N, C-alpha and C positions, 0 to 999 in steps of 0.2 A: 679300933681295940688293936689289931691284927697291923694296919698300916703302923702306929705309933710303935710297937715292937720290930718291924722290921725297919722303920727309919733310924731305931735308937740301936742296931743291930748291925746296922752298912754302914759303909764309907760311902758309898753315891748315890745319887736317885736312882741311878740303872739295878745297882745289887739292891736297894730295896724294894725296888718293882717284883723284881723275881722271888725274891723271899716273901715277897705277900701274894705272888703265883701260883708258889707251893705251899703255901698255906691253905687258900681258898680251893687249891687241889684237895687239901687234905680233909677238910670240913667238909668238901662236898660229897666225896666218897663216903664217912661216914655219914653223911646223912641220906646217900643213898640204902647204904644198908642198914640203916634204922629203919626207911622207911617201905624197904622190903619186908623187913621182920615183921614190922606192925602191919602188912597189905598179907601176910601168911598166918600171922593171930588173929586177922579179925574176919579172916576165912576158913576158919573152925569154926 
């Protein structure tokens, strides 16, 4: 899904790649925060 969105919103393959990398960084950050909160929750 991220690849399709990036490709449809960009004019060049390089631009699509940059958009995908930004999306992955954002998703990874959200996942890391979720994992941290889950770990804190299960430690209680």
